[in-house]
C-alpha positions as CSV (number, residue, x, y, z in Angstrom):
1,M,47.5,133.2,85.9
2,T,48.2,131.5,82.8
3,A,51.8,132.5,82.0
4,I,52.9,128.9,83.1
5,L,50.1,127.4,80.5
6,L,51.1,129.7,77.8
7,N,54.9,129.2,78.4
8,E,54.7,125.1,78.2
9,S,52.7,125.2,75.3
10,R,55.6,127.3,73.4
11,S,57.9,124.8,74.8
12,L,55.9,121.7,72.8
13,K,55.4,123.0,69.4
14,R,58.5,121.9,68.2
15,A,58.4,118.9,69.8
16,S,54.6,117.9,68.2
17,L,55.0,119.0,65.5
18,V,58.3,116.8,64.7
19,L,55.8,113.6,66.5
20,T,53.4,114.3,64.0
21,G,55.7,114.3,61.2
22,V,56.9,111.4,61.9
23,L,53.9,109.5,62.4
24,A,51.7,111.0,59.3
25,A,55.2,109.3,57.6
26,L,54.5,106.1,59.3
27,T,51.2,106.5,58.4
28,A,52.2,107.0,54.6
29,V,54.1,103.9,54.9
30,F,51.5,101.3,55.8
31,L,49.1,102.8,52.9
32,A,51.8,102.3,50.7
33,I,51.8,98.6,51.8
34,F,48.0,98.6,52.1
35,P,47.5,97.6,48.1
36,A,49.6,94.8,48.2
37,M,48.1,93.4,51.1
38,Q,44.5,93.9,49.8
39,E,45.1,91.4,47.5
40,E,46.3,88.9,50.1
41,A,44.0,89.7,52.1
42,E,42.5,86.0,53.0
43,A,45.7,84.2,53.2
44,L,47.1,86.8,55.6
45,E,44.0,86.9,57.8
46,E,44.2,83.1,58.2
47,A,48.0,83.4,58.8
48,Y,47.9,85.2,61.6
49,P,47.4,83.4,65.0
50,D,44.4,84.5,67.2
51,Y,46.3,86.6,70.0
52,V,47.9,89.1,67.5
53,L,44.4,89.3,66.1
54,D,43.4,90.2,69.2
55,L,46.5,92.4,70.6
56,M,45.2,94.5,67.3
57,G,41.9,94.7,67.1
58,L,42.5,93.4,63.4
59,E,39.5,92.1,62.1
60,E,39.6,92.5,58.4
61,I,42.4,94.1,56.2
62,S,40.3,94.1,52.9
63,S,39.2,97.3,53.2
64,I,40.7,100.5,53.7
65,E,38.7,101.4,57.3
66,G,39.8,97.3,58.9
67,F,43.4,98.3,58.0
68,A,43.5,101.5,59.6
69,G,41.8,100.2,62.6
70,G,44.0,97.2,62.8
71,Y,47.2,98.6,61.7
72,I,47.6,102.4,61.4
73,Y,46.0,103.0,64.2
74,P,47.0,100.3,67.0
75,F,50.9,101.7,66.4
76,T,50.4,105.5,65.7
77,W,47.5,106.2,68.2
78,I,47.4,103.5,70.9
79,L,51.5,102.2,71.3
80,F,53.5,105.3,69.9
81,A,51.7,108.3,70.7
82,G,49.9,106.9,74.2
83,M,53.9,106.0,75.0
84,Y,54.8,109.7,73.4
85,F,51.7,111.4,76.0
86,A,53.1,109.2,79.2
87,Y,57.0,110.5,78.6
88,V,55.8,113.8,78.2
89,G,53.5,114.3,81.5
90,A,56.7,112.0,83.3
91,G,58.7,115.1,82.5
92,T,56.5,118.1,82.9
93,I,56.9,118.0,86.9
94,S,60.3,116.0,87.8
95,G,62.1,118.0,85.1
96,D,61.8,121.5,86.5
97,I,62.5,120.1,89.9
98,R,65.8,118.4,88.5
99,S,66.8,121.0,87.1
100,R,65.7,123.9,89.6
101,K,63.4,125.9,87.9
102,M,60.2,125.0,89.8
103,D,61.3,127.1,92.6
104,L,61.7,130.2,90.7
105,T,57.6,129.3,89.2
106,L,56.7,128.7,93.1
107,S,58.8,131.9,93.9
108,N,55.8,133.2,92.0
109,P,52.2,133.1,94.0
110,V,50.6,130.7,91.7
111,S,49.5,127.4,94.2
112,R,51.3,123.8,93.0
113,E,48.1,122.4,91.7
114,S,47.8,125.3,89.5
115,V,51.2,124.5,88.4
116,V,50.4,120.8,87.8
117,A,46.7,121.9,85.9
118,Q,48.3,124.3,83.8
119,K,51.0,121.7,82.3
120,A,48.9,119.3,82.0
121,A,46.3,122.0,79.8
122,A,49.5,122.7,77.6
123,L,48.7,119.1,76.0
124,W,46.6,120.7,73.9
125,V,49.7,121.7,71.7
126,P,50.3,117.8,71.0
127,L,47.1,116.7,71.0
128,A,46.0,119.5,68.3
129,A,48.6,118.4,66.2
130,L,48.2,114.8,66.1
131,N,44.7,114.9,65.4
132,A,44.5,117.2,62.6
133,G,47.7,116.0,60.8
134,L,47.0,112.1,61.2
135,A,43.0,112.6,60.2
136,L,44.7,114.5,57.3
137,T,47.1,111.7,56.2
138,L,44.6,109.1,55.8
139,V,41.7,110.6,54.4
140,A,44.4,112.0,51.7
141,G,46.1,108.7,51.7
142,A,43.3,106.5,51.3
143,A,41.7,109.2,48.4
144,F,45.3,108.5,46.6
145,L,44.5,105.1,46.8
146,G,41.2,105.6,45.1
147,E,39.5,104.8,48.8
148,S,36.8,106.4,50.3
149,I,36.7,106.2,53.6
150,D,34.1,107.8,56.3
151,P,35.9,111.3,56.9
152,V,32.8,111.6,60.3
153,A,34.7,107.9,61.4
154,V,37.9,108.7,60.9
155,A,37.0,112.2,63.2
156,M,35.1,110.1,65.5
157,V,38.3,107.6,65.9
158,H,40.1,111.2,67.1
159,L,37.4,112.3,69.2
160,L,37.0,109.5,71.2
161,G,41.0,108.8,70.7
162,T,41.9,111.9,72.7
163,P,40.8,110.8,76.2
164,Y,43.0,107.8,75.6
165,L,45.7,110.1,75.3
166,L,45.3,111.7,78.3
167,A,45.2,109.1,80.5
168,C,48.3,108.0,79.4
169,A,49.8,111.4,80.2
170,G,48.1,111.2,83.5
171,I,50.1,108.2,84.2
172,G,53.2,110.4,83.4
173,L,52.1,113.1,85.3
174,V,51.1,110.7,88.6
175,L,54.8,109.4,88.0
176,S,56.7,112.5,87.4
177,V,55.7,113.7,91.2
178,N,56.7,110.4,92.9
179,L,59.7,110.5,91.0
180,D,62.9,112.8,91.6
181,R,64.8,111.8,88.3
182,P,63.8,113.0,85.3
183,R,64.9,109.8,83.4
184,R,64.0,107.4,86.1
185,A,59.7,109.0,85.4
186,K,59.8,108.8,81.9
187,A,61.2,105.4,81.6
188,A,58.6,103.8,84.0
189,A,56.0,106.4,82.0
190,L,57.4,104.6,78.9
191,G,57.3,101.3,79.9
192,S,53.5,101.4,81.9
193,V,51.7,102.4,78.6
194,F,54.0,99.3,77.1
195,V,53.0,97.0,80.1
196,L,49.3,97.9,79.6
197,W,49.1,97.5,76.2
198,L,50.5,94.0,76.1
199,L,47.8,93.2,79.3
200,D,45.1,94.5,77.7
201,G,45.7,91.7,74.6
202,V,46.3,88.7,77.1
203,A,43.2,90.0,78.8
204,S,41.2,90.0,75.8
205,M,42.6,86.4,74.5
206,E,42.8,84.5,77.6
207,Q,39.6,83.3,79.5
208,G,39.8,84.0,83.3
209,Y,41.9,87.2,82.4
210,E,39.1,89.1,81.2
211,A,39.2,91.8,84.4
212,M,42.7,92.5,84.1
213,G,41.7,93.8,80.8
214,Y,39.3,96.6,82.7
215,L,42.8,98.2,83.7
216,T,44.2,99.0,81.1
217,P,43.4,102.4,79.3
218,S,43.4,100.3,75.7
219,H,40.4,98.8,76.6
220,Y,38.4,101.3,76.4
221,Y,39.1,102.6,72.8
222,S,38.8,100.5,69.6
223,P,39.3,102.5,66.6
224,T,38.4,99.2,64.2
225,E,34.7,99.2,66.1
226,I,34.7,103.1,64.9
227,L,36.0,102.4,61.7
228,L,34.2,99.5,60.4
229,H,30.7,99.4,62.7
230,Q,30.3,103.1,63.2
231,E,29.9,102.4,67.0
232,Y,31.0,104.9,69.2
233,A,31.7,104.5,73.0
234,F,30.7,107.5,74.1
235,L,30.8,106.2,77.8
236,D,34.3,104.4,77.2
237,A,35.7,107.1,76.4
238,A,33.8,109.2,79.3
239,V,35.7,106.4,81.7
240,L,39.3,107.1,80.1
241,L,38.4,110.8,80.7
242,L,37.4,110.1,84.3
243,A,40.9,108.5,84.7
244,F,42.9,111.2,83.7
245,L,40.8,113.8,85.9
246,L,41.6,110.9,88.9
247,L,45.0,110.5,88.1
248,L,45.6,114.5,87.3
249,T,43.7,115.1,90.9
250,V,46.3,112.4,92.2
251,A,49.3,114.3,90.9
252,A,48.4,117.5,92.4
253,H,47.5,116.7,95.4
254,R,50.8,115.1,96.1
255,F,52.5,117.6,94.3
256,A,51.5,119.9,96.8
257,G,52.0,117.9,100.1
258,R,55.9,117.2,98.9
259,D,59.0,119.0,99.6
260,I,61.5,119.7,96.4
């Protein structure tokens, strides 16, 4: 039965296009200020505190690759897109329960595990929109500025960044099946991704806290390493994908055993 998948995919189209447009516009704004920052790159890099450099993965801003990895993707992808996917995941089950739509859904011959799986599968819509929209904006914007950026490296940034977004969505799904109120679940999901992002920054700059970073999704995704050094961390992406599958399994098991 794929009716839930098709219905959820349609319902996510508009929001996905809006999000892609907003983040593409934000990317364009970042690119517009790149020439000015490029001229003052050395002074800016010396002015930033070490903790800011570690938090954003900022290695250099004199090249378009370093600028994109240290400025554009930490905000558009790791923070904003990650929070959006957690937000969407948090509303999938709790929203339908609250509106009583779930009663109608479960009146059909479909298992609760299938409901969770199909709702998670519908995330292909925002994934496709974001990957295509932001990659094209970056490549086209760089060309407009007279800069060259490796399209293969850009493609790998998005390919290896997809498991990160799925892991954020998995956090939202677990909250969605455990919290009855959609607003509470969504707020908790947004806060969780933001706090985990901050914890990763703290872990990377404070000795003795490195182990804490292993519990954060952003620890396993570094756009800077991909764009500047062409280092493709497939193992880290696999860890994030495994985390998503585990979170999805937990959400499905919890939803199958709870009363609504």
